[in-house]
Each structure stands twice: as structure tokens, then as C-alpha cells.
C-alpha positions in Angstrom: 96.2 -135.7 -174.5 95.2 -132.3 -173.3 95.5 -130.8 -176.8 93.3 -133.6 -178.1 90.5 -132.8 -175.6 90.6 -129.1 -176.5 90.4 -129.9 -180.2 87.4 -132.2 -179.6 85.6 -129.5 -177.6 86.4 -126.8 -180.1 85.2 -128.9 -183.0 81.9 -129.8 -181.2 81.2 -126.1 -180.4 81.9 -125.1 -184.0 79.6 -127.8 -185.4 76.9 -126.8 -182.9 77.2 -123.1 -183.9 76.9 -124.0 -187.6 73.8 -126.1 -187.1 71.9 -123.5 -185.0 70.6 -120.3 -186.7 72.0 -117.1 -185.2 69.1 -115.1 -184.1 71.0 -112.3 -182.3 73.5 -109.9 -183.6 76.5 -111.8 -182.4 78.9 -114.8 -183.3 80.7 -117.2 -181.0 84.4 -117.4 -180.8 86.6 -119.7 -178.7 90.1 -118.7 -177.4 93.0 -121.2 -177.5 92.2 -122.1 -173.9 88.7 -123.2 -174.8 86.9 -120.1 -173.4 83.8 -118.8 -175.3 84.1 -115.2 -176.3 80.9 -113.1 -177.2 81.6 -110.7 -180.0 78.7 -108.5 -181.1 78.6 -107.4 -184.7 76.2 -105.4 -186.8 73.6 -107.5 -188.5 73.9 -107.8 -192.3 70.9 -107.6 -194.7 69.4 -110.9 -195.7 70.4 -112.2 -199.1 68.3 -110.6 -201.9 67.2 -107.5 -200.0 68.2 -103.9 -200.5 69.3 -101.6 -197.6 66.7 -99.0 -196.8 67.1 -95.7 -198.4 66.9 -92.6 -196.2 63.5 -90.8 -196.3 63.8 -87.5 -198.1 61.0 -85.0 -197.5 58.9 -84.3 -200.6 58.2 -80.7 -201.7 54.4 -80.1 -201.9 53.1 -79.8 -205.4 51.8 -76.3 -206.0 49.6 -75.7 -209.1 49.7 -72.2 -210.7 46.5 -70.2 -210.7 45.8 -69.2 -214.2 42.2 -68.0 -214.0 42.2 -64.4 -212.9 38.4 -63.9 -213.0 36.5 -63.5 -209.7 35.0 -66.8 -208.5 32.7 -67.6 -205.6 35.7 -68.8 -203.6 37.4 -65.5 -204.1 34.3 -63.5 -203.2 34.2 -62.2 -199.6 31.2 -63.0 -197.6 30.3 -59.3 -197.3 30.4 -59.0 -201.1 28.1 -62.0 -201.6 25.8 -60.7 -198.9 25.7 -57.3 -200.5 24.7 -58.7 -203.9 22.0 -60.9 -202.4 20.6 -58.1 -200.3 20.6 -55.6 -203.2 18.8 -58.0 -205.5 15.9 -58.0 -203.1 16.2 -54.4 -202.1 15.7 -53.4 -205.8 12.8 -55.7 -205.9 11.3 -54.0 -202.8 11.5 -50.7 -204.6 9.9 -52.0 -207.7 7.1 -53.8 -205.8 6.3 -50.8 -203.6 6.0 -48.6 -206.7 3.8 -51.0 -208.5 1.5 -51.0 -205.5 1.5 -47.2 -205.6 0.5 -47.3 -209.2 -2.6 -49.4 -208.3 -3.5 -46.9 -205.5 -2.7 -43.5 -207.1 -2.4 -44.1 -210.9 0.6 -41.8 -211.1 3.0 -42.2 -214.0 6.1 -41.5 -211.8 5.6 -44.8 -209.9 5.3 -46.9 -213.1 8.3 -45.1 -214.7 10.5 -45.7 -211.8 9.2 -49.2 -211.2 10.3 -50.0 -214.8 13.7 -48.6 -213.9 13.9 -50.7 -210.8 13.2 -53.8 -212.8 16.2 -53.0 -214.9 18.3 -52.5 -211.7 17.2 -56.0 -210.5 18.5 -57.5 -213.8 21.9 -55.8 -213.2 22.3 -57.5 -209.8 20.9 -60.8 -211.1 23.7 -60.8 -213.8 26.3 -60.5 -211.1 24.7 -63.4 -209.1 24.6 -65.5 -212.2 28.2 -64.9 -213.0 29.2 -66.0 -209.5 26.9 -69.0 -209.3 25.0 -67.4 -206.4 21.4 -68.4 -205.8 18.8 -65.8 -206.6 16.9 -64.9 -203.4 14.1 -63.3 -205.5 13.5 -66.4 -207.6 9.8 -67.5 -207.7 8.9 -64.7 -205.3 5.7 -62.9 -206.2 5.3 -59.1 -205.9 5.5 -58.2 -202.2 7.2 -61.4 -201.2 10.8 -61.5 -200.0 13.3 -64.1 -198.6 14.8 -61.5 -196.2 12.5 -61.0 -193.3 13.7 -57.4 -192.7 12.9 -56.4 -196.2 9.5 -58.2 -195.9 8.7 -56.1 -192.8 10.0 -52.9 -194.5 7.8 -53.5 -197.6 4.7 -54.0 -195.4 5.4 -50.8 -193.5 6.1 -48.7 -196.7 2.9 -49.9 -198.4 0.9 -49.1 -195.3 2.4 -45.6 -195.2 2.0 -45.0 -198.9 -1.7 -46.1 -198.8 -2.6 -43.1 -196.7 -2.3 -40.3 -199.3 -0.5 -39.4 -202.5 1.7 -37.1 -200.4 2.8 -40.0 -198.2 3.3 -42.2 -201.3 5.8 -39.7 -202.7 7.6 -39.6 -199.4 7.7 -43.4 -199.4 9.4 -43.2 -202.8 12.0 -40.7 -201.6 12.6 -42.8 -198.4 13.3 -45.9 -200.5 15.8 -44.1 -202.6 17.6 -42.7 -199.5 17.9 -46.3 -198.2 19.2 -47.5 -201.5 21.9 -44.8 -201.6 23.1 -45.6 -198.1 23.2 -49.4 -198.7 24.9 -49.0 -202.0 27.6 -46.7 -200.6 28.2 -49.3 -197.9 28.6 -52.2 -200.3 30.8 -50.2 -202.7 33.2 -49.7 -199.8 33.4 -53.5 -199.3 34.5 -54.5 -202.8 37.3 -53.9 -205.2 35.9 -56.0 -208.0 35.4 -53.8 -211.1 32.3 -55.6 -212.3 30.5 -55.3 -209.0 31.7 -51.7 -208.6 30.3 -50.8 -212.1 27.0 -52.4 -211.3 26.7 -50.6 -207.9 27.7 -47.2 -209.3 25.0 -47.5 -212.0 22.4 -48.3 -209.3 23.7 -45.4 -207.2 23.3 -42.9 -210.0 19.8 -44.2 -210.7 18.8 -43.9 -207.0 20.0 -40.3 -206.9 17.9 -39.5 -210.0 14.8 -41.2 -208.5 15.2 -39.3 -205.2 15.3 -36.0 -207.1 12.2 -36.9 -209.1 10.2 -37.8 -206.0 11.2 -34.7 -204.1 10.5 -32.3 -207.0 7.1 -33.8 -207.7 6.2 -33.6 -204.0 7.1 -29.9 -203.9 5.1 -29.3 -207.2 2.0 -31.1 -205.9 1.9 -30.0 -202.3 4.4 -27.1 -201.9 6.1 -29.2 -199.1 9.9 -29.1 -198.9 11.0 -32.6 -198.3 13.1 -33.4 -195.3 15.5 -36.4 -195.6 14.4 -39.4 -193.5 17.7 -41.4 -193.6 20.4 -39.3 -195.3 22.3 -36.7 -193.4 21.2 -33.2 -194.5 24.6 -32.3 -196.0 24.6 -35.5 -198.2 21.0 -35.0 -199.1 21.5 -31.4 -200.2 24.5 -32.4 -202.3 22.4 -35.0 -204.2 19.4 -32.8 -204.7 21.5 -29.9 -205.9 23.2 -32.0 -208.5 21.9 -32.4 -212.1 20.2 -35.5 -213.3 22.8 -38.2 -214.1 23.0 -40.4 -217.2 24.6 -43.1 -215.1 22.8 -46.4 -215.4 20.8 -45.5 -218.4 22.5 -47.9 -220.8 19.9 -50.6 -220.2 20.3 -50.3 -216.5 17.4 -47.9 -215.8 18.9 -44.7 -214.7 16.6 -42.4 -212.9 13.9 -41.4 -215.3 13.2 -44.2 -217.6 13.2 -41.6 -220.4 9.5 -41.0 -219.7 7.8 -37.7 -218.9 9.8 -35.1 -217.2 12.6 -36.9 -215.2 10.2 -39.7 -214.6 7.8 -37.6 -212.6 4.8 -38.1 -214.7 4.4 -34.6 -215.8 3.8 -35.4 -219.5 
């Protein structure tokens, strides 16, 4: 009788377990004495599903750089700033000299203004290659995007309007400023194209400085004193012979007119 009761209870528990979904990670067991034993087990994947694969970190995809040409992204901010500034600084030189032509009708100013126009084109070619906006675009003579250059232009024109002597000193001062700025920007780049352009401009500015200084001495007998360059550097430039640098379409110092561009035809 006792065994029959145990059998009935066991059968009832088994039937109940089979009819109720197991929602926890366990099954129900019954020992021979009718006691219920909890036995936790690991859950098994549902039928038709695949066990999750371990996540493997993916290596980043790195594309090889095949273009070795300098691009705007490769260009340092100082290099870009230098090109933009020199584009307008060469324009300043040209515009001042054209103004001096109107005032004094001296060939040296027209000759060197033509050379400065060529210098402007050299810098513009670099800006175009690097997709940089031209700060001199749509600017009339005597107009500049850079406010410092605008103020300098106004001051130089005012000084050069006083006399021919002062006009020649203005020309020399402009070339001194160009030389100092070009040397600074040359030190900030390793790009061969930019260096070639700057060195052509540097040779041209040195030629221009010699021309203005010599004509000033011929006309007035005054020995020019440098306004921006250190005396040692200035003496080195003035003592050197005229350079052919920048003459290949870049406007060296003399524009091949007159005597070293000084108007003594």
C-alpha cells in the first residue's frame, strides 16, 4: 500500500513537470522516498539556433598613400599663410611702383613693376596648385585683403609722393621687407616647388634693391642706409653682382630694360 502511494505521487509530479514549461535553468528530480531534489543545469540552446561565436576584434583597414605630391592637407598652416601673404606683398610692390610711375615718370619704377607682376604670377601658380584662394582676386591697384599690407601701402605711397629721392627710398625699403619675409618663409618649408619659387623671388628682390640704391646715389649722391635689414646683411647683398635668378619668366631684378632696371637708357 505504501509503495502504491509513492508511485501515484511520483507519477503525478512527473506528469505535472512535463506539462509545465521549464523557465529556469533547472529540472526536478524525486528520490525513492518521494523527496523533490533541485538539480541546476546549464541551459541548452533552443532548437534551430546556433551558439554565439566569440567576438574577435577586427584590424582597422589602412589604405596605402600612393600620391606623393603636396596637397592642401599636407601643407602646414605657416606655409599656406606664407604663400597667401607673399601673393599680396608682391602686389603691394607692383602697385606702389605703378603709383610712383604716375608721380615721377621714371623708367625704373615701370621696369620693376613689370617684374613684380611676374613675381605675383609665380606665387599665384603655387596657390592654384594647392587649391588655395587668391587673396588678390578682384582687388584693384592699391587694394588689399590683408589690413597690415593695406596700411603699409598707404604709408609708402604717402612717403614716395614727397620727392623722387623719397620715392627711391620707398622702393629700396619695399625690397628690404620682401627679402626679410622671403627668408622667413623659406625657413618654414621643405617643399621643393615652394622653395624654388621663393628663391627666385629672393634673387629678384636683391636685384631690385641694388637698382634702387645705385640710382639714388647717382641722382642725389646720397649713400643709402638700410631701413630694415641689418647692416652686415645689407652690405653683403649690395656688394654682390646682379643675379640671373628669377629671370626665366619670373621677373628677376631688371626686367632686361635699361641699365639694371634703373631707367638709365
